[in-house]
C-alpha distance (Angstrom), angle and dihedral (degrees) to the residues before:
residue distance angle dihedral
X1 . . .
X2 3.79 . .
X3 3.79 116.4 .
X4 3.77 128.5 -150.6
X5 3.77 118.4 -179.3
X6 3.79 112.7 -129.6
X7 3.77 128.6 -171.8
X8 3.76 121.7 -150.5
X9 3.81 119.2 -154.9
X10 3.78 112.4 -169.4
X11 3.78 125.5 -160.9
X12 3.82 100.9 -109.3
X13 3.77 94.4 -163.2
X14 3.77 89.1 94.0
X15 3.83 100.3 44.1
X16 3.78 88.2 -133.4
X17 3.79 96.8 144.1
X18 3.75 129.7 57.2
X19 3.85 93.3 -178.3
X20 3.75 128.5 22.5
X21 3.79 114.5 -155.8
X22 3.82 124.9 -162.3
X23 3.79 96.7 -154.9
X24 3.79 135.6 177.9
X25 3.82 113.1 -95.5
X26 3.82 111.3 -140.7
X27 3.74 121.9 -145.9
X28 3.81 118.9 -121.3
X29 3.79 131.9 30.3
X30 3.76 137.2 88.2
X31 3.84 91.6 -76.7
X32 3.81 98.4 42.3
X33 3.78 112.5 150.6
X34 3.87 93.2 9.7
X35 3.74 121.9 122.4
X36 3.80 113.2 -145.9
X37 3.81 124.1 -164.3
X38 3.81 116.3 -139.8
X39 3.78 125.7 -153.2
X40 3.74 112.4 -114.3
X41 3.81 95.9 -116.0
X42 3.83 91.6 64.7
X43 3.82 114.2 88.7
X44 3.77 118.1 -113.6
X45 3.76 120.3 -175.7
X46 3.75 112.2 -117.2
X47 3.85 93.6 0.0
X48 3.81 122.0 103.0
X49 3.77 112.0 -104.5
X50 3.82 114.6 -169.8
X51 3.84 107.9 160.1
X52 3.84 81.5 -131.0
X53 3.79 88.0 -74.6
X54 3.82 133.5 126.0
X55 3.80 90.4 -137.9
X56 3.87 90.4 68.2
X57 3.77 98.0 37.7
X58 3.78 106.5 138.8
X59 3.78 95.7 16.4
X60 3.83 111.2 140.3
X61 3.82 114.1 -174.2
X62 3.80 119.4 -132.6
X63 3.80 91.1 -144.0
X64 3.77 144.0 41.0
X65 3.79 125.6 -116.0
X66 3.76 111.8 -109.9
X67 3.80 91.3 -110.1
X68 3.82 91.3 52.1
X69 3.76 91.1 49.8
X70 3.78 88.5 53.3
X71 3.80 95.4 50.6
X72 3.82 91.6 45.7
X73 3.83 89.5 51.3
X74 3.84 88.2 50.9
X75 3.75 91.1 59.7
X76 3.83 101.1 -99.0
X77 3.80 125.9 140.9
X78 3.77 119.7 -137.2
X79 3.81 104.0 -121.2
X80 3.75 93.6 -168.5
X81 3.80 148.3 -73.0
X82 3.77 115.9 -65.0
X83 3.75 129.7 -139.5
X84 3.82 120.6 -105.2
X85 3.75 143.2 161.7
X86 3.81 107.9 -68.2
X87 3.84 107.8 -81.1
X88 3.87 88.0 -11.6
X89 3.80 92.8 -68.0
X90 3.76 106.9 139.9
X91 3.75 149.6 46.3
X92 3.78 102.4 -125.8
X93 3.87 111.1 37.7
X94 3.77 87.8 -117.7
X95 3.85 90.4 115.4
X96 3.80 93.2 70.2
X97 3.78 114.4 122.7
X98 3.81 87.1 -138.7
X99 3.79 99.3 55.8
X100 3.82 133.0 -83.2
X101 3.79 125.1 -63.2
X102 3.84 112.7 -124.0
X103 3.80 123.0 -132.9
X104 3.83 110.1 -111.1
X105 3.82 89.3 -145.4
X106 3.81 90.1 60.1
X107 3.82 119.2 -1.8
X108 3.83 90.2 -152.6
X109 3.75 90.5 65.1
X110 3.82 135.2 68.0
X111 3.82 120.8 -103.7
X112 3.76 92.5 -139.4
X113 3.76 125.5 -108.9
X114 2.78 167.9 -9.7
X115 3.92 88.5 -41.6
X116 3.78 90.9 40.3
X117 3.79 94.7 129.4
X118 3.85 92.5 54.2
X119 3.80 90.8 47.9
X120 3.74 93.4 46.9
X121 3.84 92.1 48.8
X122 3.83 90.5 53.6
X123 3.81 95.2 41.6
X124 3.78 92.3 50.6
X125 3.76 91.5 51.2
X126 3.86 94.1 -116.2
X127 3.77 91.8 125.2
X128 3.84 134.1 14.5
X129 3.84 95.2 -138.7
X130 3.80 139.9 13.1
X131 3.74 142.8 -172.6
X132 3.75 119.2 -124.3
X133 3.79 134.4 168.8
X134 3.81 127.1 -128.5
X135 3.82 122.0 -155.1
X136 3.78 98.7 151.9
X137 3.78 103.6 -5.8
X138 3.81 101.7 -44.3
X139 3.79 94.7 141.1
X140 3.81 98.2 37.8
X141 3.78 96.5 43.8
X142 3.85 97.0 57.0
X143 3.83 89.9 38.3
X144 3.86 88.4 57.3
X145 3.84 94.1 44.2
X146 3.80 94.3 46.8
X147 3.82 97.5 40.1
X148 3.84 99.3 -116.3
X149 3.80 135.5 114.0
X150 3.81 122.3 -92.7
X151 3.81 130.0 177.7
X152 3.80 125.4 -155.5
X153 3.85 100.9 -161.3
X154 3.79 124.9 -146.4
X155 3.81 109.6 -78.1
X156 3.80 108.0 -92.4
X157 3.82 97.4 19.9
X158 3.76 92.4 99.6
X159 3.74 119.0 44.8
X160 3.79 116.8 -112.0
X161 3.76 93.2 -158.4
X162 3.83 106.3 130.1
X163 3.79 93.8 19.5
X164 3.82 107.9 124.8
X165 3.79 100.1 -123.9
X166 3.82 124.6 -115.8
X167 3.83 102.6 152.7
X168 3.86 109.4 -2.7
X169 3.80 98.9 -165.4
X170 3.78 94.9 52.9
X171 3.79 110.4 32.7
X172 3.83 129.8 88.8
X173 3.83 137.6 167.7
X174 3.75 115.7 -113.9
X175 3.81 144.5 172.0
X176 3.80 129.8 -97.5
X177 3.82 128.2 -170.6
X178 3.78 143.7 140.8
X179 3.76 94.2 -96.0
X180 3.78 140.1 27.3
X181 3.78 96.3 -113.2
X182 3.78 92.0 58.9
X183 3.84 91.5 47.0
X184 3.80 87.5 52.4
X185 3.76 91.5 48.1
X186 3.82 93.5 51.8
X187 3.82 90.6 45.1
X188 3.71 90.1 54.7
X189 3.84 88.7 58.4
X190 3.85 100.3 46.2
X191 3.85 101.1 37.8
X192 3.77 122.1 93.8
X193 3.82 145.0 75.3
X194 3.81 122.2 -46.7
X195 3.79 117.6 -174.1
X196 3.85 90.6 -152.8
X197 3.83 90.8 64.0
X198 3.79 112.4 67.9
X199 3.84 90.3 -162.4
X200 3.80 93.1 54.5
X201 3.78 120.2 115.9
X202 3.82 126.3 -155.1
X203 3.74 94.0 -118.1
X204 3.80 109.2 127.3
X205 3.79 117.9 -169.2
X206 3.81 114.9 -128.6
X207 3.80 105.3 161.3
X208 3.76 140.9 138.0
X209 3.83 110.4 -155.8
X210 3.84 115.7 -109.8
X211 3.79 127.9 -158.6
X212 3.82 93.4 -155.8
X213 3.85 106.3 111.0
X214 3.77 101.5 144.9
X215 3.88 110.7 146.9
X216 3.85 92.0 17.4
X217 3.84 113.1 148.1
X218 3.84 112.7 -137.3
X219 3.79 119.7 -165.0
X220 3.82 115.8 -148.9
X221 3.86 108.5 -158.4
X222 3.79 109.7 -151.4
X223 3.76 90.9 -144.2
X224 3.80 90.0 66.7
X225 3.79 88.8 62.2
X226 3.76 100.7 38.4
X227 3.77 137.7 97.2
X228 3.81 114.9 -24.6
X229 3.84 94.9 29.7
X230 3.76 113.2 111.9
X231 3.87 105.0 -114.1
X232 3.82 91.7 -135.3
X233 3.82 89.5 55.1
X234 3.76 91.1 47.3
X235 3.88 89.6 51.6
X236 3.74 93.3 47.3
X237 3.85 91.7 51.8
X238 3.78 91.3 46.3
X239 3.81 88.8 56.4
X240 3.83 89.1 50.2
X241 3.82 88.5 52.7
X242 3.76 87.8 49.9
X243 3.79 90.4 58.2
X244 3.79 89.2 56.2
X245 3.83 88.9 51.0
X246 3.78 88.7 54.0
X247 3.86 86.9 54.8
X248 3.85 90.0 58.3
X249 3.78 102.5 -88.3
X250 3.80 122.5 133.0
X251 3.80 126.4 -143.1
X252 3.82 127.3 -136.6
X253 3.82 121.0 -167.3
X254 3.84 111.0 -131.7
X255 3.81 143.5 160.0
X256 3.83 138.7 -129.3
X257 3.79 102.8 -158.5
X258 3.80 92.9 179.1
X259 3.80 91.9 64.0
X260 3.77 86.1 86.1
X261 3.85 88.1 74.0
X262 3.81 99.4 28.1
X263 3.77 98.3 95.1
X264 3.76 95.0 46.3
X265 3.81 91.2 46.6
X266 3.77 91.2 48.9
X267 3.82 95.2 52.5
X268 3.77 92.5 48.2
X269 3.85 93.1 49.5
X270 3.84 97.3 43.1
X271 3.78 94.3 45.9
X272 3.80 91.7 46.4
X273 3.83 91.0 51.5
X274 3.86 90.3 44.3
X275 3.79 92.2 54.3
X276 3.78 89.1 56.6
X277 3.81 98.0 39.6
X278 3.77 95.5 48.3
X279 3.80 94.3 50.8
X280 3.76 88.2 92.3
X281 3.73 94.2 68.1
X282 3.84 93.2 84.1
X283 3.76 106.7 126.4
X284 3.77 90.7 -98.6
X285 3.76 106.9 65.6
X286 3.77 97.3 18.3
X287 3.80 135.5 1.3
X288 3.79 132.5 42.1
X289 3.81 114.6 -32.8
X290 3.77 115.1 -83.4
X291 3.79 121.0 -120.2
X292 3.80 103.7 -98.8
X293 3.77 91.5 -162.6
X294 3.83 88.9 69.5
X295 3.75 129.1 68.8
X296 3.74 115.3 -88.9
X297 3.81 92.3 -109.7
X298 3.85 93.5 49.7
X299 3.84 92.6 44.6
X300 3.86 92.3 48.6
X301 3.85 90.4 49.0
X302 3.79 92.2 50.3
X303 3.84 94.4 49.9
X304 3.78 94.2 50.4
X305 3.76 95.1 41.1
X306 3.78 92.6 52.4
X307 3.80 95.5 37.7
X308 3.83 104.3 44.8
X309 3.75 124.5 65.5
X310 3.86 124.4 -130.7
X311 3.82 96.5 -91.9
X312 3.80 93.6 49.6
X313 3.80 91.4 49.2
X314 3.76 90.2 47.4
X315 3.82 93.9 53.5
X316 3.85 92.4 44.2
X317 3.89 89.1 53.7
X318 3.86 91.1 46.3
X319 3.75 92.9 49.4
X320 3.81 96.1 45.0
X321 3.79 89.1 50.9
X322 3.82 92.6 49.4
X323 3.83 89.7 51.8
X324 3.80 97.4 43.8
X325 3.70 126.1 113.8
X326 3.80 110.7 -80.1
X327 3.80 94.3 18.5
X328 3.84 103.8 57.7
X329 3.83 92.6 85.6
X330 3.76 92.4 41.9
X331 3.81 96.3 53.3
X332 3.82 118.2 6.3
X333 3.80 97.1 39.2
X334 3.80 92.1 46.8
X335 3.83 90.6 47.7
X336 3.78 88.7 56.1
X337 3.80 89.6 52.8
X338 3.78 90.1 51.6
X339 3.78 90.6 48.2
X340 3.85 89.7 54.5
X341 3.79 90.2 50.3
X342 3.85 89.7 53.6
X343 3.77 89.6 50.3
X344 3.83 92.0 50.3
X345 3.84 92.0 47.3
X346 3.81 91.0 55.4
X347 3.83 91.6 44.3
X348 3.76 89.0 50.9
X349 3.74 94.0 50.7
X350 3.79 93.3 47.0
X351 3.76 90.3 62.5
X352 3.82 87.9 68.9
X353 3.84 104.0 28.5
X354 3.80 135.1 41.6
X355 3.85 97.1 -144.4
X356 3.78 140.2 2.4
X357 3.78 122.4 -132.6
X358 3.81 135.5 -164.2
X359 3.82 142.6 120.9
X360 3.78 117.4 -51.4
X361 3.85 94.6 -142.2
X362 3.81 129.5 18.2
X363 3.84 92.2 -131.2
X364 3.73 140.6 22.7
X365 3.76 119.4 -97.5
X366 3.76 108.7 -58.5
X367 3.79 125.6 -135.1
X368 3.77 122.1 -90.8
X369 3.82 110.0 -85.7
X370 3.84 91.3 8.5
X371 3.81 95.0 118.5
X372 3.84 102.2 48.8
X373 3.83 91.2 150.7
X374 3.83 110.0 83.3
X375 3.82 93.3 -145.3
X376 3.77 93.4 57.2
X377 3.82 87.5 51.1
X378 3.83 91.2 50.6
X379 3.76 90.3 52.0
X380 3.80 90.4 60.7
X381 3.81 87.7 72.7
X382 3.80 96.7 61.6
X383 3.80 95.5 108.4
X384 3.81 98.0 42.8
X385 3.86 106.8 42.4
X386 3.83 96.9 68.4
X387 3.77 90.4 68.5
X388 3.82 92.0 54.5
X389 3.76 92.2 48.5
X390 3.79 89.8 53.4
X391 3.83 95.8 40.8
X392 3.79 92.5 -131.3
X393 3.84 128.8 141.0
X394 3.81 121.9 -99.8
X395 3.83 134.1 172.5
X396 3.82 131.1 -161.6
X397 3.84 117.1 -148.6
X398 3.80 126.3 177.4
X399 3.82 113.6 -102.8
X400 3.82 106.1 172.4
X401 3.73 141.0 -54.5
X402 3.75 139.0 -80.9
X403 3.83 119.6 -161.5
X404 3.77 86.6 -8.0
X405 3.84 94.1 -57.3
X406 3.82 127.9 111.2
X407 3.74 123.5 -97.9
X408 3.77 122.7 -149.7
X409 3.82 124.6 -137.4
X410 3.76 111.8 -153.2
X411 3.77 122.6 -151.3
X412 3.84 118.6 -172.0
X413 3.82 127.6 -168.1
X414 3.74 146.3 -176.7
X415 3.83 119.4 -73.1
X416 3.85 108.2 -74.2
X417 3.78 93.2 6.8
X418 3.79 92.4 111.5
X419 3.82 88.8 133.7
X420 3.81 91.9 61.4
X421 3.83 94.6 52.1
X422 3.75 88.7 47.4
X423 3.83 90.1 52.0
X424 3.79 92.7 50.6
X425 3.78 90.9 49.9
X426 3.73 90.7 47.6
X427 3.82 92.8 48.7
X428 3.80 89.3 53.0
X429 3.76 93.8 45.5
X430 3.82 92.4 49.7
X431 3.82 91.5 47.1
X432 3.82 94.5 54.9
X433 3.80 90.4 44.6
X434 3.89 92.0 53.6
């Protein structure tokens, strides 16, 4: 293969990149000549991968994640590794050990999280496409806040091999871009079976977006327009749904009763899985070398205290508590019951409708430092986490502005019907362009 050395120069005003990578650009392939940014919790061979954490500073993986191998084989160049909330734990990219990313739409505001660096890089025009990860909305939230398109694929449709785990049963790698066609293109590269990932399905994605949605049945869950959702955002999204009706779709009012428990269930499950997954960062297997002069317990404590930020430590403690003897049944087991109820509610609704629509986020991008209380930050995820609990696909597409900031329009579909949610997003995008 012919090689041409390219050099990528990002705009560092936004702190979107943690590592910039001049990489060879390979001729041939669907992504030939395209620079793709990669979130810093996705392994890249020979390129530092830190999860935006001090504990992994200097770690250079010896292998590529499966998704990275696929985009390299398609001719793309890796532009660099993007900033994020440490280990994917956050909704604003303020939890990075290397400083927050700024929103290109308003640098006094957050870009969303945890894939805020990827979203900012795309929104600022530094790259055409990016890979993010979505555990509880971490692709869709920054896509909404930065005014770009982000797809959370069906769980298992994109291999998680090489994704540094935070919450295995919830998270997935997904594409981000300025338009639906590019998101669909990147999805066509990264989707498909991988024998190294036991959760991977043999469901490749070969799809050209279509704007034909006549006869489509759209469910409008009342919970997505209820208390906590900014009325201006709700009105903006309702206008977007109206555009779909003009294209021949019909709307059906519906309800997701289990949403009352979804956020609590999500945070119990994700913190429990995090407490287990992050145990490997101990100064022996990963992380800076532990002080051998100290006892194992003291050395382990020092490495993790110095290496992890406050939010990561908080979630590890919450998860460890939820899994502890005497509390497992009270918290973790009940959270799994709530998760199953969410899944059943979505399955029930999808017997009557083809997709569900609502806002991606309940507010516009908030200002840096505005949400200093962790609970208020967690509440921002209320409209995104149900999708992850159910393992279904969802996409966020820009649908207007409130107070000068982008608003995200979320479209959710049946399991493995990623193509349909892409089509609905594409139909809306083409309608507003016309």
